C-alpha positions in Angstrom: 79.7 30.5 -37.7 82.4 33.1 -37.5 83.8 34.9 -40.0 87.3 36.0 -38.7 89.6 38.2 -41.0 93.0 39.8 -40.8 92.1 41.9 -43.8 89.4 42.0 -46.5 91.8 39.9 -48.4 92.5 37.5 -45.7 89.2 36.0 -43.9 88.3 32.4 -42.7 84.9 31.0 -41.9 84.9 28.9 -38.5 82.4 26.9 -37.6 83.1 25.4 -33.8 80.2 22.4 -34.2 81.7 20.7 -30.6 83.8 21.3 -28.2 86.7 19.8 -29.7 85.3 19.8 -33.2 86.4 22.9 -35.3 85.7 23.4 -39.6 87.9 26.0 -41.3 86.5 27.1 -44.4 84.0 24.0 -44.5 87.0 21.4 -43.8 88.1 20.0 -40.5 90.6 21.7 -38.5 92.7 19.3 -36.5 94.8 21.0 -33.9 96.1 20.6 -30.2 96.4 23.6 -28.2 97.8 23.6 -24.5 97.2 26.9 -22.3 100.4 27.7 -20.4 98.9 30.5 -18.5 98.5 34.6 -18.8 97.0 34.2 -22.2 99.8 32.0 -23.8 99.3 28.8 -25.3 101.3 25.8 -27.2 99.4 24.6 -30.6 100.3 22.0 -32.7 98.7 21.6 -36.3 99.7 19.4 -39.1 103.2 18.6 -37.3 103.8 22.3 -36.8 104.4 24.0 -33.3 103.1 27.5 -32.4 103.6 29.8 -29.2 100.4 32.0 -29.3 99.5 34.9 -26.7 96.4 37.0 -26.5 97.9 40.4 -26.4 94.8 42.2 -26.5 90.9 41.2 -26.4 88.0 43.6 -27.2 85.1 41.3 -26.9 82.3 43.8 -27.4 84.0 44.9 -30.8 84.9 41.3 -31.4 88.4 42.5 -32.0 91.5 40.6 -31.2 95.4 40.7 -30.8 97.5 38.0 -31.0 101.1 37.2 -31.4 101.8 33.8 -33.1 105.5 33.0 -32.9 106.3 36.7 -32.3 104.6 38.1 -34.8 101.7 40.3 -34.4 98.2 39.3 -36.1 94.9 41.6 -35.5 91.5 39.8 -36.2 88.2 40.9 -36.4 85.4 38.4 -35.9 82.0 38.7 -37.0 79.1 36.4 -36.0 76.1 35.8 -37.9 74.2 39.0 -37.0 77.0 41.1 -37.9 77.1 39.4 -41.1 73.7 40.0 -41.7 74.2 43.8 -40.6 76.8 44.0 -43.2 74.1 42.5 -46.0 71.9 45.0 -44.8 74.5 47.7 -45.2 74.2 48.4 -41.8 77.4 47.8 -40.8 80.1 50.2 -38.6 82.2 50.5 -42.0 78.9 52.6 -43.4 78.7 54.6 -40.2 80.1 58.2 -40.4 82.8 59.7 -38.6 81.4 60.5 -34.6 82.3 64.2 -34.1 80.2 64.1 -30.6 79.9 62.0 -27.4 76.4 62.9 -26.2 74.9 61.9 -22.9 73.6 58.3 -23.1 71.0 59.2 -20.1 70.3 62.2 -17.5 73.0 61.9 -15.0 75.5 63.9 -13.0 79.2 64.2 -14.4 81.5 63.0 -11.7 85.2 62.8 -13.4 86.4 64.2 -16.7 89.2 61.9 -17.6 90.5 64.0 -20.7 91.2 67.4 -22.0 91.2 69.7 -25.3 93.9 68.2 -27.4 94.8 65.1 -26.2 94.2 62.2 -28.9 91.7 58.9 -27.6 91.8 55.9 -29.1 88.5 53.8 -29.3 87.2 52.6 -25.9 89.5 55.3 -23.9 87.4 56.5 -20.9 86.5 60.1 -21.3 84.1 60.8 -18.4 82.2 59.2 -15.6 78.4 60.0 -15.5 76.5 59.2 -12.5 73.1 58.0 -13.4 70.6 55.8 -11.1 73.4 55.7 -8.5 75.6 54.0 -11.0 78.5 55.1 -12.2 78.8 54.9 -16.0 82.4 55.4 -17.6 81.8 57.0 -21.0 84.5 55.6 -23.4 85.9 57.3 -27.1 83.3 55.8 -29.9 86.6 56.2 -32.3 90.1 57.1 -32.4 90.6 61.0 -32.5 91.4 64.1 -30.8 89.7 65.8 -28.3 88.5 69.2 -29.7 86.3 70.4 -26.7 84.4 69.3 -23.5 81.2 71.0 -23.5 80.3 70.2 -19.9 82.0 70.7 -16.5 82.7 68.7 -13.4 79.4 68.2 -11.3 77.1 69.0 -14.1 73.9 67.9 -14.7 73.3 66.8 -18.2 70.3 65.5 -20.0 69.9 62.7 -22.3 71.4 63.6 -25.6 73.3 66.5 -24.4 76.7 67.1 -25.9 79.3 66.3 -23.8 82.7 66.0 -25.8 83.6 67.5 -29.3 86.1 65.3 -31.3 88.3 67.4 -33.8 
């Protein structure tokens, strides 16, 4: 069961019981969807035709942007684990704003993709950290502005070391 919302005032419970069976707020939801390619779909529901396009998908954050008949719709999905975290008060909304990006593991900085003063959005690549012979792209944990970069190219860093500070 998923909880999908466009805002706190507009949300739905969706349950995908079987491949072709969907329950919406406890009621059967009957629709016909035909993929058109490139993230575009044609949907029929209750005798009405809809053109849908998947504009952006962040599967890790369970955030999606669709266009339905040309109108942009932003959706946030929460599974039962996300709902449990919300219930326990451990959801992302209760987390304070992030002011620093720290190294998740020891390694070598092999690329710096931002500079001080640059505005970034959540998920934008900031640095590349080589660790255990693998390149790890460290991304912005939130929207913000780069205040300073606390490391230089080819620097060895330790786990927990501050790499980037946000304004």
